[in-house]
MIPA-615505 format. One record per atom (N, C-alpha, C): chain; x, y, z; residue number from 0; residue in three letters. Coordinates in steps of 0.1 Angstrom, whole numbers, padded with zeros to 4 digits. Example, Ala and Ser with C-alpha at 12.3 -4.5 7.8 and 13.67 -1.06 7.14 Angstrom:
% residues 2
  chain      X      Y      Z    n  res
      A   0132  -0057   0078    0  ALA
      A   0123  -0045   0078    0  ALA
      A   0132  -0033   0078    0  ALA
      A   0128  -0022   0071    1  SER
      A   0137  -0011   0071    1  SER
      A   0129   0000   0079    1  SER
***
This chain:
% residues 185
  chain      X      Y      Z    n  res
      A   1392   1263   1354    0  MET
      A   1402   1272   1360    0  MET
      A   1401   1269   1375    0  MET
      A   1414   1271   1381    1  ALA
      A   1417   1269   1395    1  ALA
      A   1407   1278   1404    1  ALA
      A   1403   1275   1416    2  ARG
      A   1397   1283   1424    2  ARG
      A   1406   1287   1435    2  ARG
      A   1406   1300   1439    3  MET
      A   1415   1305   1449    3  MET
      A   1406   1310   1461    3  MET
      A   1409   1305   1473    4  GLU
      A   1402   1309   1485    4  GLU
      A   1409   1323   1489    4  GLU
      A   1402   1333   1490    5  MET
      A   1408   1346   1494    5  MET
      A   1415   1346   1507    5  MET
      A   1411   1336   1517    6  SER
      A   1418   1335   1529    6  SER
      A   1432   1330   1528    6  SER
      A   1435   1324   1516    7  ALA
      A   1448   1320   1515    7  ALA
      A   1458   1330   1510    7  ALA
      A   1453   1342   1508    8  ILE
      A   1461   1354   1502    8  ILE
      A   1465   1362   1514    8  ILE
      A   1478   1366   1517    9  PRO
      A   1481   1376   1527    9  PRO
      A   1474   1388   1526    9  PRO
      A   1468   1395   1536   10  ALA
      A   1461   1406   1535   10  ALA
      A   1467   1417   1526   10  ALA
      A   1480   1418   1526   11  SER
      A   1488   1428   1519   11  SER
      A   1487   1425   1503   11  SER
      A   1483   1413   1500   12  LEU
      A   1482   1409   1486   12  LEU
      A   1467   1409   1480   12  LEU
      A   1458   1411   1488   13  VAL
      A   1444   1410   1484   13  VAL
      A   1441   1419   1472   13  VAL
      A   1435   1412   1461   14  VAL
      A   1433   1419   1449   14  VAL
      A   1418   1420   1448   14  VAL
      A   1413   1432   1444   15  PRO
      A   1398   1434   1442   15  PRO
      A   1394   1425   1430   15  PRO
      A   1381   1420   1430   16  SER
      A   1377   1411   1419   16  SER
      A   1378   1418   1406   16  SER
      A   1377   1432   1406   17  GLU
      A   1378   1439   1392   17  GLU
      A   1393   1442   1389   17  GLU
      A   1401   1436   1396   18  ALA
      A   1417   1438   1392   18  ALA
      A   1419   1434   1377   18  ALA
      A   1429   1440   1372   19  SER
      A   1434   1437   1358   19  SER
      A   1441   1424   1358   19  SER
      A   1442   1418   1346   20  ALA
      A   1448   1406   1344   20  ALA
      A   1463   1407   1348   20  ALA
      A   1469   1419   1346   21  GLU
      A   1482   1422   1350   21  GLU
      A   1484   1420   1365   21  GLU
      A   1474   1424   1373   22  ALA
      A   1475   1423   1387   22  ALA
      A   1476   1408   1391   22  ALA
      A   1469   1400   1385   23  TYR
      A   1468   1386   1388   23  TYR
      A   1482   1380   1383   23  TYR
      A   1487   1385   1371   24  TYR
      A   1500   1380   1366   24  TYR
      A   1510   1385   1376   24  TYR
      A   1511   1396   1381   25  GLU
      A   1520   1399   1391   25  GLU
      A   1520   1391   1404   25  GLU
      A   1509   1387   1409   26  LEU
      A   1507   1378   1420   26  LEU
      A   1513   1364   1416   26  LEU
      A   1512   1360   1403   27  GLY
      A   1519   1347   1399   27  GLY
      A   1533   1349   1399   27  GLY
      A   1538   1359   1395   28  LEU
      A   1553   1362   1395   28  LEU
      A   1558   1362   1409   28  LEU
      A   1550   1368   1418   29  MET
      A   1555   1369   1432   29  MET
      A   1556   1355   1438   29  MET
      A   1546   1347   1437   30  TYR
      A   1547   1334   1442   30  TYR
      A   1556   1325   1434   30  TYR
      A   1560   1327   1421   31  ALA
      A   1568   1319   1415   31  ALA
      A   1583   1322   1418   31  ALA
      A   1585   1334   1421   32  SER
      A   1599   1339   1424   32  SER
      A   1602   1340   1439   32  SER
      A   1592   1341   1448   33  GLY
      A   1594   1343   1461   33  GLY
      A   1597   1357   1465   33  GLY
      A   1592   1366   1457   34  ARG
      A   1593   1381   1458   34  ARG
      A   1584   1385   1470   34  ARG
      A   1590   1386   1483   35  GLY
      A   1583   1391   1494   35  GLY
      A   1574   1380   1501   35  GLY
      A   1574   1369   1496   36  ILE
      A   1567   1357   1501   36  ILE
      A   1574   1344   1498   36  ILE
      A   1571   1333   1506   37  PRO
      A   1576   1320   1501   37  PRO
      A   1574   1315   1488   37  PRO
      A   1583   1309   1481   38  VAL
      A   1580   1303   1467   38  VAL
      A   1569   1293   1470   38  VAL
      A   1558   1294   1461   39  ASP
      A   1548   1283   1461   39  ASP
      A   1544   1283   1446   39  ASP
      A   1549   1272   1440   40  LEU
      A   1547   1271   1425   40  LEU
      A   1532   1268   1422   40  LEU
      A   1526   1260   1431   41  VAL
      A   1512   1256   1428   41  VAL
      A   1503   1269   1429   41  VAL
      A   1505   1278   1439   42  THR
      A   1497   1290   1440   42  THR
      A   1501   1300   1428   42  THR
      A   1513   1300   1424   43  ALA
      A   1517   1308   1412   43  ALA
      A   1510   1303   1400   43  ALA
      A   1509   1290   1398   44  GLN
      A   1501   1285   1387   44  GLN
      A   1487   1290   1387   44  GLN
      A   1481   1289   1398   45  LYS
      A   1466   1294   1401   45  LYS
      A   1465   1308   1396   45  LYS
      A   1474   1317   1402   46  TRP
      A   1472   1331   1396   46  TRP
      A   1475   1333   1382   46  TRP
      A   1485   1325   1376   47  PHE
      A   1487   1327   1361   47  PHE
      A   1474   1322   1355   47  PHE
      A   1467   1312   1359   48  ASN
      A   1456   1308   1353   48  ASN
      A   1444   1318   1352   48  ASN
      A   1443   1325   1364   49  VAL
      A   1434   1336   1364   49  VAL
      A   1439   1347   1355   49  VAL
      A   1451   1350   1355   50  ALA
      A   1456   1361   1346   50  ALA
      A   1453   1358   1332   50  ALA
      A   1457   1347   1328   51  GLN
      A   1455   1342   1314   51  GLN
      A   1439   1342   1311   51  GLN
      A   1431   1337   1319   52  ALA
      A   1416   1337   1316   52  ALA
      A   1411   1351   1316   52  ALA
      A   1418   1361   1321   53  ARG
      A   1414   1375   1321   53  ARG
      A   1421   1383   1309   53  ARG
      A   1430   1376   1301   54  GLY
      A   1434   1381   1289   54  GLY
      A   1449   1384   1289   54  GLY
      A   1457   1381   1300   55  CYS
      A   1471   1383   1300   55  CYS
      A   1478   1372   1292   55  CYS
      A   1482   1375   1280   56  GLY
      A   1489   1366   1272   56  GLY
      A   1503   1361   1277   56  GLY
      A   1509   1369   1285   57  ARG
      A   1522   1364   1290   57  ARG
      A   1521   1353   1300   57  ARG
      A   1510   1352   1306   58  ALA
      A   1507   1342   1317   58  ALA
      A   1509   1328   1311   58  ALA
      A   1504   1326   1299   59  ALA
      A   1506   1312   1293   59  ALA
      A   1519   1308   1294   59  ALA
      A   1529   1316   1290   60  ALA
      A   1543   1311   1288   60  ALA
      A   1548   1308   1303   60  ALA
      A   1544   1315   1313   61  HIS
      A   1548   1312   1327   61  HIS
      A   1542   1300   1331   61  HIS
      A   1530   1297   1328   62  ARG
      A   1523   1285   1332   62  ARG
      A   1531   1272   1326   62  ARG
      A   1536   1274   1314   63  GLN
      A   1543   1263   1308   63  GLN
      A   1556   1262   1315   63  GLN
      A   1563   1272   1317   64  GLU
      A   1576   1272   1325   64  GLU
      A   1575   1265   1338   64  GLU
      A   1564   1269   1345   65  LEU
      A   1562   1263   1359   65  LEU
      A   1559   1248   1357   65  LEU
      A   1552   1245   1348   66  ALA
      A   1548   1229   1346   66  ALA
      A   1562   1223   1342   66  ALA
      A   1570   1228   1334   67  LEU
      A   1582   1222   1330   67  LEU
      A   1591   1221   1343   67  LEU
      A   1592   1232   1351   68  GLU
      A   1600   1231   1363   68  GLU
      A   1596   1220   1374   68  GLU
      A   1583   1220   1374   69  MET
      A   1576   1210   1385   69  MET
      A   1579   1196   1379   69  MET
      A   1577   1194   1366   70  THR
      A   1579   1181   1361   70  THR
      A   1594   1177   1363   70  THR
      A   1603   1186   1359   71  ARG
      A   1617   1182   1360   71  ARG
      A   1621   1179   1375   71  ARG
      A   1616   1188   1384   72  ASP
      A   1617   1185   1399   72  ASP
      A   1612   1170   1403   72  ASP
      A   1601   1167   1398   73  GLU
      A   1596   1153   1401   73  GLU
      A   1604   1142   1394   73  GLU
      A   1608   1144   1382   74  ILE
      A   1615   1133   1373   74  ILE
      A   1629   1132   1382   74  ILE
      A   1635   1143   1386   75  ALA
      A   1649   1142   1392   75  ALA
      A   1648   1135   1406   75  ALA
      A   1637   1134   1411   76  SER
      A   1635   1126   1424   76  SER
      A   1634   1111   1421   76  SER
      A   1633   1107   1409   77  TRP
      A   1633   1092   1404   77  TRP
      A   1646   1087   1403   77  TRP
      A   1649   1074   1406   78  PRO
      A   1663   1069   1404   78  PRO
      A   1667   1069   1389   78  PRO
      A   1678   1073   1387   79  ASP
      A   1684   1073   1374   79  ASP
      A   1685   1058   1369   79  ASP
      A   1683   1055   1356   80  GLY
      A   1684   1042   1351   80  GLY
      A   1675   1041   1339   80  GLY
      A   1677   1029   1333   81  THR
      A   1668   1025   1322   81  THR
      A   1659   1013   1325   81  THR
      A   1646   1014   1323   82  TYR
      A   1636   1004   1327   82  TYR
      A   1630   0999   1315   82  TYR
      A   1630   0985   1313   83  ARG
      A   1626   0981   1300   83  ARG
      A   1613   0972   1302   83  ARG
      A   1603   0972   1292   84  PHE
      A   1593   0962   1293   84  PHE
      A   1588   0960   1279   84  PHE
      A   1584   0948   1277   85  THR
      A   1578   0943   1263   85  THR
      A   1565   0937   1265   85  THR
      A   1555   0941   1258   86  ASP
      A   1541   0935   1258   86  ASP
      A   1537   0931   1244   86  ASP
      A   1528   0923   1243   87  TYR
      A   1525   0917   1229   87  TYR
      A   1510   0918   1226   87  TYR
      A   1507   0924   1214   88  LEU
      A   1494   0922   1208   88  LEU
      A   1492   0907   1205   88  LEU
      A   1481   0900   1206   89  ASP
      A   1480   0886   1203   89  ASP
      A   1484   0883   1188   89  ASP
      A   1478   0892   1179   90  ASP
      A   1481   0890   1165   90  ASP
      A   1476   0902   1157   90  ASP
      A   1478   0902   1144   91  ASP
      A   1473   0913   1136   91  ASP
      A   1461   0910   1128   91  ASP
      A   1455   0898   1130   92  GLY
      A   1443   0893   1123   92  GLY
      A   1447   0888   1109   92  GLY
      A   1460   0889   1104   93  PHE
      A   1463   0883   1092   93  PHE
      A   1473   0870   1095   93  PHE
      A   1480   0872   1106   94  THR
      A   1488   0859   1110   94  THR
      A   1487   0857   1125   94  THR
      A   1491   0846   1130   95  ASP
      A   1489   0842   1144   95  ASP
      A   1502   0848   1152   95  ASP
      A   1511   0854   1145   96  ALA
      A   1523   0858   1152   96  ALA
      A   1520   0870   1162   96  ALA
      A   1526   0868   1175   97  PRO
      A   1523   0879   1184   97  PRO
      A   1531   0892   1180   97  PRO
      A   1527   0903   1183   98  ILE
      A   1532   0916   1179   98  ILE
      A   1538   0923   1190   98  ILE
      A   1552   0924   1192   99  PRO
      A   1558   0930   1203   99  PRO
      A   1557   0946   1203   99  PRO
      A   1555   0951   1215  100  ILE
      A   1556   0966   1216  100  ILE
      A   1567   0966   1229  100  ILE
      A   1578   0971   1225  101  ALA
      A   1588   0972   1235  101  ALA
      A   1591   0987   1238  101  ALA
      A   1594   0990   1251  102  VAL
      A   1597   1003   1255  102  VAL
      A   1609   1003   1265  102  VAL
      A   1617   1013   1264  103  ALA
      A   1628   1014   1274  103  ALA
      A   1627   1029   1279  103  ALA
      A   1625   1031   1291  104  ILE
      A   1624   1044   1297  104  ILE
      A   1637   1047   1305  104  ILE
      A   1643   1059   1300  105  THR
      A   1656   1061   1307  105  THR
      A   1653   1075   1314  105  THR
      A   1655   1074   1327  106  VAL
      A   1655   1085   1336  106  VAL
      A   1670   1090   1337  106  VAL
      A   1671   1101   1332  107  ALA
      A   1685   1108   1331  107  ALA
      A   1684   1122   1338  107  ALA
      A   1686   1122   1352  108  GLY
      A   1685   1136   1358  108  GLY
      A   1671   1140   1359  108  GLY
      A   1668   1151   1352  109  ASP
      A   1654   1157   1353  109  ASP
      A   1648   1155   1339  109  ASP
      A   1652   1145   1330  110  ARG
      A   1646   1143   1317  110  ARG
      A   1643   1128   1315  110  ARG
      A   1633   1125   1307  111  LEU
      A   1630   1111   1304  111  LEU
      A   1632   1109   1289  111  LEU
      A   1638   1097   1285  112  ILE
      A   1638   1093   1272  112  ILE
      A   1630   1080   1271  112  ILE
      A   1620   1080   1263  113  VAL
      A   1610   1068   1261  113  VAL
      A   1613   1063   1248  113  VAL
      A   1620   1052   1246  114  ASP
      A   1624   1046   1233  114  ASP
      A   1617   1033   1230  114  ASP
      A   1610   1033   1219  115  TYR
      A   1602   1022   1215  115  TYR
      A   1609   1012   1205  115  TYR
      A   1623   1013   1204  116  ALA
      A   1631   1004   1197  116  ALA
      A   1629   0989   1202  116  ALA
      A   1628   0981   1190  117  GLY
      A   1624   0967   1194  117  GLY
      A   1610   0964   1192  117  GLY
      A   1602   0974   1190  118  SER
      A   1588   0972   1186  118  SER
      A   1587   0966   1173  118  SER
      A   1576   0959   1170  119  ALA
      A   1574   0953   1157  119  ALA
      A   1574   0963   1146  119  ALA
      A   1576   0958   1133  120  PRO
      A   1575   0966   1122  120  PRO
      A   1560   0969   1120  120  PRO
      A   1557   0979   1112  121  GLN
      A   1543   0982   1110  121  GLN
      A   1536   0969   1103  121  GLN
      A   1523   0968   1106  122  VAL
      A   1515   0957   1102  122  VAL
      A   1505   0961   1091  122  VAL
      A   1500   0951   1083  123  PRO
      A   1490   0954   1073  123  PRO
      A   1477   0957   1079  123  PRO
      A   1474   0953   1092  124  ALA
      A   1462   0956   1098  124  ALA
      A   1462   0970   1103  124  ALA
      A   1450   0976   1107  125  ALA
      A   1448   0989   1110  125  ALA
      A   1452   0992   1126  125  ALA
      A   1463   0984   1130  126  LEU
      A   1467   0985   1144  126  LEU
      A   1479   0995   1146  126  LEU
      A   1483   0999   1135  127  ASN
      A   1495   1009   1136  127  ASN
      A   1492   1023   1143  127  ASN
      A   1501   1025   1153  128  SER
      A   1499   1038   1159  128  SER
      A   1507   1050   1154  128  SER
      A   1500   1060   1150  129  THR
      A   1508   1071   1144  129  THR
      A   1517   1075   1155  129  THR
      A   1528   1083   1150  130  LYS
      A   1537   1089   1160  130  LYS
      A   1530   1098   1170  130  LYS
      A   1521   1107   1165  131  SER
      A   1515   1116   1173  131  SER
      A   1507   1109   1184  131  SER
      A   1501   1098   1181  132  TYR
      A   1492   1090   1190  132  TYR
      A   1503   1083   1199  132  TYR
      A   1513   1078   1195  133  THR
      A   1524   1072   1204  133  THR
      A   1528   1083   1213  133  THR
      A   1532   1094   1209  134  ASN
      A   1536   1105   1218  134  ASN
      A   1525   1109   1228  134  ASN
      A   1513   1109   1224  135  SER
      A   1502   1113   1233  135  SER
      A   1500   1101   1244  135  SER
      A   1500   1089   1240  136  CYS
      A   1499   1079   1250  136  CYS
      A   1511   1078   1260  136  CYS
      A   1522   1082   1255  137  THR
      A   1535   1083   1263  137  THR
      A   1533   1095   1273  137  THR
      A   1529   1107   1268  138  TYR
      A   1528   1117   1277  138  TYR
      A   1517   1115   1288  138  TYR
      A   1506   1108   1284  139  LEU
      A   1496   1105   1293  139  LEU
      A   1501   1096   1304  139  LEU
      A   1508   1086   1300  140  SER
      A   1514   1075   1309  140  SER
      A   1522   1082   1320  140  SER
      A   1531   1090   1316  141  VAL
      A   1542   1099   1324  141  VAL
      A   1533   1107   1333  141  VAL
      A   1524   1115   1326  142  ARG
      A   1516   1124   1334  142  ARG
      A   1509   1118   1345  142  ARG
      A   1504   1105   1343  143  SER
      A   1496   1098   1353  143  SER
      A   1504   1095   1366  143  SER
      A   1517   1095   1365  144  VAL
      A   1526   1092   1376  144  VAL
      A   1532   1103   1383  144  VAL
      A   1529   1116   1377  145  LEU
      A   1534   1128   1383  145  LEU
      A   1526   1132   1395  145  LEU
      A   1530   1140   1403  146  ARG
      A   1522   1145   1414  146  ARG
      A   1510   1152   1408  146  ARG
      A   1498   1152   1416  147  GLY
      A   1486   1156   1410  147  GLY
      A   1487   1172   1409  147  GLY
      A   1495   1179   1416  148  ASP
      A   1495   1194   1415  148  ASP
      A   1503   1199   1404  148  ASP
      A   1509   1190   1396  149  VAL
      A   1517   1194   1384  149  VAL
      A   1507   1199   1373  149  VAL
      A   1508   1210   1368  150  PRO
      A   1498   1215   1358  150  PRO
      A   1499   1206   1345  150  PRO
      A   1488   1205   1339  151  ASN
      A   1487   1196   1327  151  ASN
      A   1488   1206   1315  151  ASN
      A   1499   1209   1311  152  ASN
      A   1501   1217   1299  152  ASN
      A   1514   1213   1291  152  ASN
      A   1517   1220   1280  153  ALA
      A   1528   1216   1272  153  ALA
      A   1541   1216   1279  153  ALA
      A   1542   1224   1290  154  GLY
      A   1554   1224   1297  154  GLY
      A   1558   1209   1302  154  GLY
      A   1549   1201   1306  155  VAL
      A   1551   1188   1311  155  VAL
      A   1559   1180   1300  155  VAL
      A   1556   1182   1287  156  PHE
      A   1561   1174   1277  156  PHE
      A   1575   1177   1272  156  PHE
      A   1579   1189   1277  157  ARG
      A   1592   1193   1271  157  ARG
      A   1605   1187   1277  157  ARG
      A   1603   1179   1287  158  CYS
      A   1614   1172   1292  158  CYS
      A   1612   1157   1291  158  CYS
      A   1604   1153   1281  159  ILE
      A   1601   1140   1277  159  ILE
      A   1605   1138   1262  159  ILE
      A   1615   1130   1260  160  GLU
      A   1618   1127   1245  160  GLU
      A   1612   1113   1242  160  GLU
      A   1604   1113   1231  161  VAL
      A   1599   1100   1226  161  VAL
      A   1606   1096   1213  161  VAL
      A   1611   1084   1213  162  ARG
      A   1618   1079   1202  162  ARG
      A   1610   1066   1196  162  ARG
      A   1608   1066   1184  163  ALA
      A   1602   1054   1177  163  ALA
      A   1606   1052   1163  163  ALA
      A   1612   1041   1161  164  ASP
      A   1617   1038   1148  164  ASP
      A   1607   1040   1137  164  ASP
      A   1611   1046   1125  165  GLU
      A   1601   1047   1115  165  GLU
      A   1597   1033   1109  165  GLU
      A   1586   1032   1103  166  ALA
      A   1580   1021   1097  166  ALA
      A   1579   1009   1108  166  ALA
      A   1577   1013   1121  167  SER
      A   1574   1004   1132  167  SER
      A   1559   1005   1135  167  SER
      A   1553   0997   1143  168  ILE
      A   1539   0996   1146  168  ILE
      A   1536   1009   1154  168  ILE
      A   1546   1016   1161  169  VAL
      A   1544   1028   1169  169  VAL
      A   1548   1040   1161  169  VAL
      A   1551   1039   1148  170  ASN
      A   1555   1051   1140  170  ASN
      A   1556   1047   1126  170  ASN
      A   1544   1044   1121  171  PRO
      A   1543   1037   1106  171  PRO
      A   1546   1049   1096  171  PRO
      A   1549   1044   1084  172  VAL
      A   1549   1053   1073  172  VAL
      A   1538   1050   1063  172  VAL
      A   1535   1060   1055  173  MET
      A   1523   1059   1046  173  MET
      A   1526   1048   1036  173  MET
      A   1517   1040   1031  174  PRO
      A   1502   1040   1035  174  PRO
      A   1499   1031   1046  174  PRO
      A   1503   1034   1057  175  ALA
      A   1499   1023   1069  175  ALA
      A   1485   1025   1074  175  ALA
      A   1479   1014   1076  176  ALA
      A   1465   1015   1082  176  ALA
      A   1466   1017   1097  176  ALA
      A   1458   1026   1102  177  CYS
      A   1459   1029   1117  177  CYS
      A   1446   1034   1123  177  CYS
      A   1435   1031   1117  178  ALA
      A   1422   1034   1122  178  ALA
      A   1419   1027   1136  178  ALA
      A   1424   1016   1139  179  ALA
      A   1422   1009   1151  179  ALA
      A   1434   1011   1161  179  ALA
      A   1442   1021   1159  180  ARG
      A   1453   1024   1167  180  ARG
      A   1452   1024   1183  180  ARG
      A   1440   1026   1187  181  ALA
      A   1437   1026   1202  181  ALA
      A   1439   1012   1207  181  ALA
      A   1438   1002   1199  182  LEU
      A   1442   0989   1204  182  LEU
      A   1457   0987   1206  182  LEU
      A   1465   0995   1201  183  THR
      A   1479   0994   1202  183  THR
      A   1484   1004   1212  183  THR
      A   1478   1017   1212  184  GLY
      A   1483   1027   1222  184  GLY
      A   1476   1023   1235  184  GLY
***
């Protein structure tokens, strides 16, 4: 949970330590909306964290909305376009053929489309990456280039679309072997 220095809070907003979760939630709303103070999404996020930790269920939804807004703002600052890269696994252990993993990342305003079209078909070896694992690796990769103050929650993922052809090494169909998928992801 984030730590807040009490000196960072205007005297008119100081909340006693025994304050209710709703009081912290209201502080988050004030910073998120700029109600009487400058908008500060990072500070809003901290107050929503405290409110949620103290039992305010509504704070979680606001935390995700702030993460989404901050992620969209960050992505919107990147140049629009499609960026492509292909890498190769040496082989699958059954043949000597290299296994391509292709990706095209499209920045479109405040959204990302990450498309793995052109990647190899699924292989008989346990190298196949389940779609959930492909999504996870994609989200982690995008998250690693976002500003450090962007909260790490489901809001980040809502502006990232991951596409992967079925029966490919990055989205296999049953009964595909995938126990060693970390080598692919």
